[in-house]
C-alpha positions in Angstrom: 28.3 16.5 -7.3 29.5 18.8 -4.6 32.4 18.3 -2.2 29.0 17.5 0.1 29.3 14.8 -2.8 32.6 15.5 -3.1 34.6 16.2 -0.2 33.9 16.3 2.1 34.0 14.2 4.9 35.1 12.2 7.8 34.7 8.6 8.7 31.5 8.1 10.7 33.1 5.2 12.6 36.1 7.1 13.5 33.9 9.9 14.8 32.3 7.6 17.2 35.5 6.0 18.4 38.2 8.7 18.7 39.2 10.1 22.0 39.5 13.7 23.4 42.1 16.4 23.3 42.7 19.9 24.7 44.5 22.3 22.2 42.5 25.3 21.0 42.4 26.2 17.4 43.8 29.7 18.1 47.1 28.0 19.1 47.5 25.9 16.0 45.9 27.6 13.0 46.5 31.3 13.6 43.1 32.6 14.7 40.0 31.7 16.6 37.4 29.8 14.6 34.3 31.4 16.2 34.7 35.0 15.0 35.3 34.1 11.3 32.8 36.7 10.0 30.7 35.9 7.0 31.5 32.6 5.2 31.5 28.9 4.3 30.2 25.4 3.7 30.0 22.4 1.4 28.2 19.2 1.3 28.3 16.8 4.1 31.9 15.9 4.7 32.1 12.7 2.9 33.6 9.8 4.7 36.8 8.3 3.4 36.5 4.7 2.2 38.2 2.3 4.6 39.1 -1.3 3.6 35.7 -2.9 2.9 36.9 -6.3 4.1 37.9 -5.0 7.5 34.6 -3.2 7.9 32.7 -6.3 6.8 34.4 -8.2 9.6 33.3 -5.6 12.1 29.7 -5.8 10.8 29.7 -9.6 10.9 31.0 -9.6 14.5 28.4 -7.1 15.6 25.6 -9.0 13.9 26.6 -12.1 15.8 26.7 -10.1 19.1 23.2 -8.6 18.7 21.8 -12.1 17.8 23.4 -13.5 20.9 22.5 -10.5 23.1 19.3 -9.0 21.7 19.1 -6.3 24.5 22.6 -5.0 23.9 21.6 -1.5 22.8 25.2 -0.3 22.5 26.0 -3.0 19.9 22.9 -2.1 17.9 24.1 1.5 17.8 27.6 0.4 16.7 26.1 -1.8 14.0 24.0 1.1 12.8 27.1 3.3 12.5 29.0 0.5 10.7 26.1 0.1 8.2 26.3 3.9 7.4 30.0 3.6 6.8 29.6 0.4 4.7 27.1 2.3 2.4 29.8 4.9 1.8 32.6 2.4 1.4 30.7 0.3 -1.2 28.6 3.1 -2.7 25.6 0.8 -1.9 22.7 2.8 -0.3 20.8 -0.3 0.6 22.7 -0.3 3.9 20.9 2.9 5.0 17.5 1.2 5.7 19.5 -1.5 7.6 21.2 1.2 9.6 17.9 2.9 10.4 16.4 -0.4 11.6 19.2 -1.3 14.1 19.6 2.3 15.3 15.8 2.5 16.0 16.1 -0.9 17.8 18.9 0.6 19.9 16.7 3.6 20.8 13.8 1.3 21.6 16.0 -0.5 24.1 17.3 2.8 25.5 15.8 6.0 24.3 16.7 8.3 27.2 20.5 8.6 27.2 21.5 6.6 24.1 24.2 9.1 22.8 25.7 6.6 20.4 22.4 5.8 18.6 21.5 9.5 18.6 24.7 10.5 16.9 24.3 7.4 14.6 20.8 8.7 13.6 22.4 12.1 12.9 25.1 10.5 10.7 22.4 8.5 8.9 20.3 11.6 8.3 23.3 13.5 6.9 24.2 10.6 4.6 20.7 10.8 3.2 21.0 14.6 2.8 18.4 15.2 5.5 20.3 17.9 7.2 17.5 19.3 9.3 17.0 15.8 10.7 20.8 15.5 11.3 20.7 18.7 13.3 17.7 17.6 15.3 19.4 14.3 16.3 22.6 16.2 17.0 20.8 18.5 19.3 19.3 15.6 21.2 22.7 14.0 21.5 24.1 17.2 22.8 21.6 17.2 25.6 23.0 13.9 26.7 26.7 14.8 26.4 27.4 18.5 25.6 31.2 17.9 26.0 31.6 15.5 23.1 33.7 16.8 20.2 31.7 14.3 18.0 28.4 15.9 18.7 29.7 19.4 17.9 31.1 18.1 14.7 27.8 16.5 13.7 25.9 19.6 14.5 28.4 21.8 12.7 28.2 19.6 9.6 24.4 19.9 9.5 24.5 23.7 10.0 27.0 24.0 7.2 24.7 22.1 4.9 21.8 24.2 6.0 23.7 27.4 5.2 23.8 28.6 8.8 27.5 29.3 8.7 28.2 31.4 11.7 26.5 28.9 14.0 28.4 26.1 12.2 31.8 27.7 12.7 31.0 28.3 16.4 30.3 24.6 16.8 33.5 23.7 15.0 35.3 26.1 17.4 34.0 24.1 20.4 34.8 20.9 18.6 38.4 21.7 18.0 39.0 22.9 21.5 37.6 19.6 22.9 39.6 17.3 20.5 42.1 18.3 17.9 42.6 15.3 15.6 42.3 14.3 11.9 38.5 14.6 11.8 38.2 17.9 13.6 41.2 19.6 11.8 39.6 18.5 8.5 36.3 20.2 9.3 38.2 23.4 10.2 40.0 23.1 6.9 36.7 23.0 5.1 35.4 26.0 7.0 38.4 28.1 6.0 38.0 26.8 2.4 34.4 27.9 2.2 35.5 31.4 3.2 38.2 31.6 0.6 41.1 31.4 3.1 43.1 28.7 1.3 46.3 29.1 3.3 44.5 28.4 6.5 42.6 25.6 4.9 45.9 24.0 3.8 47.4 24.6 7.2 44.6 22.9 9.0 44.6 19.9 6.6 48.3 19.5 7.1 47.6 19.3 10.8 45.1 16.6 10.0 47.7 14.7 8.1 50.1 15.0 11.0 47.4 13.7 13.3 46.8 10.6 11.1 47.1 7.4 13.2 46.8 4.9 10.4 47.9 4.5 6.8 44.3 4.9 5.6 44.0 8.1 7.6 47.2 9.4 6.0 45.9 8.5 2.6 42.6 10.3 3.2 44.3 13.5 4.4 46.9 13.4 1.6 44.0 13.1 -0.9 42.3 16.1 0.7 45.5 18.2 0.4 45.6 17.1 -3.3 42.0 18.4 -3.7 42.9 21.7 -2.2 45.9 22.0 -4.6 43.7 20.9 -7.5 41.0 23.5 -6.8 43.7 26.2 -6.9 44.9 25.0 -10.3 48.2 23.5 -9.0 48.3 20.4 -11.1 51.8 19.2 -10.2 51.3 19.6 -6.4 47.9 17.9 -6.6 49.4 15.0 -8.4 52.1 14.7 -5.8 49.5 14.4 -3.0 47.3 12.0 -5.0 50.3 9.7 -5.4 51.3 10.1 -1.8 47.8 9.0 -0.8 48.1 5.8 -3.0 51.5 5.1 -1.5 50.1 5.3 2.0 47.1 3.0 1.2 46.8 1.4 -2.3 43.3 0.3 -1.4 42.0 3.8 -1.0 40.3 4.6 -4.3 39.5 8.4 -4.7 43.1 9.3 -5.6 42.5 7.5 -8.8 39.9 10.1 -9.7 42.5 12.7 -8.9 45.0 11.2 -11.2 42.3 11.0 -13.9 41.8 14.7 -13.5 45.5 15.3 -13.8 45.7 13.2 -16.9 42.9 15.2 -18.5 44.6 18.5 -17.5 47.7 17.3 -19.3 45.7 16.6 -22.5 45.8 12.8 -22.0 42.1 12.1 -22.3 42.6 8.4 -23.1 44.6 7.9 -19.9 42.0 9.8 -17.9 39.3 7.5 -19.3 41.3 4.5 -18.3 41.7 5.8 -14.7 38.0 6.6 -14.3 36.9 3.3 -16.0 38.9 1.3 -13.5 37.6 3.4 -10.6 33.9 3.1 -11.7 34.2 -0.6 -11.9 35.3 -0.8 -8.2 33.6 2.2 -6.7 30.7 3.5 -8.8 29.9 6.8 -7.1 27.7 8.9 -9.3 30.2 11.7 -9.4 32.8 9.3 -10.9 30.3 7.9 -13.4 29.4 11.4 -14.5 33.1 12.3 -14.9 33.6 9.2 -17.1 30.6 10.2 -19.2 31.9 13.7 -19.6 35.3 12.4 -20.6 33.6 10.3 -23.3 31.7 13.4 -24.4 34.8 15.6 -24.9 36.5 12.7 -26.6 33.7 12.6 -29.2 32.2 9.2 -28.1 28.6 10.1 -27.4 27.4 6.5 -27.4 29.7 5.6 -24.5 28.9 8.8 -22.7 25.2 8.0 -23.0 25.8 4.6 -21.4 27.4 6.3 -18.4 24.7 8.9 -18.1 22.1 6.1 -18.1 23.9 4.5 -15.2 23.8 7.8 -13.3 20.0 7.9 -13.6 19.8 4.3 -12.4 22.0 5.1 -9.4 19.8 8.1 -8.6 16.7 5.9 -8.5 18.5 3.5 -6.2 19.6 6.3 -3.9 16.1 7.7 -3.8 14.6 4.3 -3.1 16.8 4.0 0.0 15.9 7.4 1.4 18.6 9.6 0.0 17.7 13.1 -1.2 19.5 13.7 -4.5 17.7 16.8 -5.7 20.8 18.9 -5.7 22.8 16.4 -7.7 20.0 15.7 -10.2 19.5 19.5 -10.7 23.1 20.1 -11.5 23.3 17.0 -13.8 20.2 18.0 -15.7 21.4 21.6 -16.1 24.9 20.5 -17.2 23.6 18.0 -19.7 20.3 19.7 -20.6 18.3 16.7 -19.5 14.7 17.5 -18.2 15.7 20.9 -17.2 12.2 21.7 -15.9 12.4 18.8 -13.4 15.9 19.9 -12.4 14.7 23.4 -11.7 11.8 22.1 -9.6 14.3 20.0 -7.6 16.7 22.9 -7.1 13.9 25.1 -5.9 12.7 22.4 -3.5 16.2 22.0 -2.1 16.5 25.8 -1.6 13.4 25.7 0.6 15.1 23.1 2.8 18.5 24.7 3.0 20.1 27.9 1.9 23.7 26.9 1.4 26.1 28.4 -1.1 26.1 25.1 -3.0 22.3 25.0 -3.4 22.4 28.7 -4.4 24.9 27.9 -7.1 22.8 24.9 -8.3 19.6 26.9 -8.4 21.3 29.7 -10.2 22.7 27.3 -12.8 19.3 25.5 -13.4 17.6 28.9 -13.7 20.2 29.8 -16.3 19.6 26.6 -18.2 15.8 27.4 -18.0 16.4 30.9 -19.6 15.5 32.8 -16.4 18.7 34.9 -16.3 17.7 37.8 -14.0 16.6 35.4 -11.2 19.6 33.2 -11.9 22.0 36.0 -11.2 20.5 36.6 -7.7 21.3 33.1 -6.7 24.7 33.1 -8.4 25.6 36.1 -6.3 24.4 34.3 -3.2 26.7 31.4 -4.0 29.7 33.6 -3.8 28.7 35.6 -0.6 31.1 33.7 1.6 34.1 34.5 -0.6 34.5 30.9 -1.7 37.3 30.5 -4.3 35.3 28.3 -6.6 36.1 28.4 -10.3 32.8 26.7 -11.0 30.8 29.2 -9.1 32.5 32.1 -11.0 32.0 30.3 -14.3 28.3 29.8 -13.6 27.9 33.5 -12.7 29.9 34.5 -15.8 27.6 32.6 -18.2 24.6 34.2 -16.6 26.1 37.7 -16.8 27.0 37.0 -20.5 23.4 36.0 -21.2 22.3 39.3 -19.6 24.7 41.3 -21.8 26.9 42.3 -18.8 30.1 41.9 -20.8 32.5 43.4 -18.3 31.2 41.4 -15.4 31.2 38.2 -17.4 34.8 38.8 -18.5 35.9 39.4 -14.9 34.2 36.2 -13.7 35.5 34.1 -16.5 39.0 35.4 -15.9 38.7 34.7 -12.2 37.4 31.1 -12.9 40.3 30.3 -15.2 42.8 32.0 -12.9 41.6 29.9 -9.9 41.8 26.7 -11.9 42.0 26.5 -15.7 41.1 22.8 -15.5 38.1 23.2 -13.2 35.6 21.1 -15.2 35.9 18.4 -17.8 32.8 19.8 -19.6 33.2 23.5 -19.1 36.9 24.5 -18.9 37.4 24.9 -22.6 34.0 26.5 -23.0 35.1 29.1 -20.4 38.3 29.9 -22.3 36.4 30.2 -25.6 33.8 32.4 -23.9 36.4 34.7 -22.5 38.1 35.0 -25.9 34.8 35.9 -27.5 34.4 38.7 -25.0 37.8 40.2 -25.7 39.5 38.7 -22.7 42.9 37.0 -22.8 44.8 34.6 -20.7 
């Protein structure tokens, strides 16, 4: 899963409720956001899980209110946003149809100037990976209130996912000028990361951490800093941020995945399995289930790996049944694990028709490689790296395609780059990358 499955992302509820600010990005990060030429995006910035019990109380109170006041369109909109967040907190996509129902009810009560419901529909569409829909709803919301940082954030997120980077960065520039805070700094960080400017990405995320107003916000920002360090191969620094996140909010679960990656990087596979097993029991996101299966695979326990992979397929069916497009995730999973590669390729091609982001380009290139279509695969692998993104996985994928085409020098360079960026970039592929480099006469 991508950091649009990964990372990426800001609490939908906090987006709707935070206030406005006035400091421009050029005064805090070191350069204007708008003119960043040429690069960046991920998946939809994933929301950070808040305490499920607290959110459950919010939902219960809103449900009582709309039953008591069935024409209160604002409360219906708030309830829709809360359902979207609850789906992410609990990894239960059955909340998405509930969100759609109450948001549509809010719009039926007030369809002309209902900014909250429009932004809620944009958030719901993004959560379902319908980024064209998210953009359309964001544009409608902007007509109602063009001076909202939230709406520029929502539009920018959708544009990033669609691969329309320069427009996205322009929206983020407007957003940060309107309101510099945790959610807006985090988006700026992601934009810099997509473009390969990791010092600016870290600087912006540290500003997000400094802007955190609660312990859960501090935990989320600390975890994101850990991910930035991890993606650069800085295991010790990443571990420090993961532990800082847990110290800030022990109920926040993603840092356990971070510590699992750290354990695996240190050669402690059994400890990594324990971390991910506990995490999957409490928060069974497909990316964590896949990671646990991959750990069992490298540990030589294929029966237990198969059990996790079967769960992934069950989760994919559940997501699809609740309106979530998982073509990108299925394509990558199928290519990695050589499961129904033809179907994975069809899904990757379909996703590319919808959106031309670097992540979709990488997935399509990798599925073409798995299908033996190496020349075509290389074209998309090159597209994946056109922003300058410092992704070890992107470089590994291109290297394997180049190797298959007999381009030994290019493959050696990309393998070296991947391992220089992060020698522990993948549970499945890091050791394979090192062996492939050795076979090509490279050394580390």
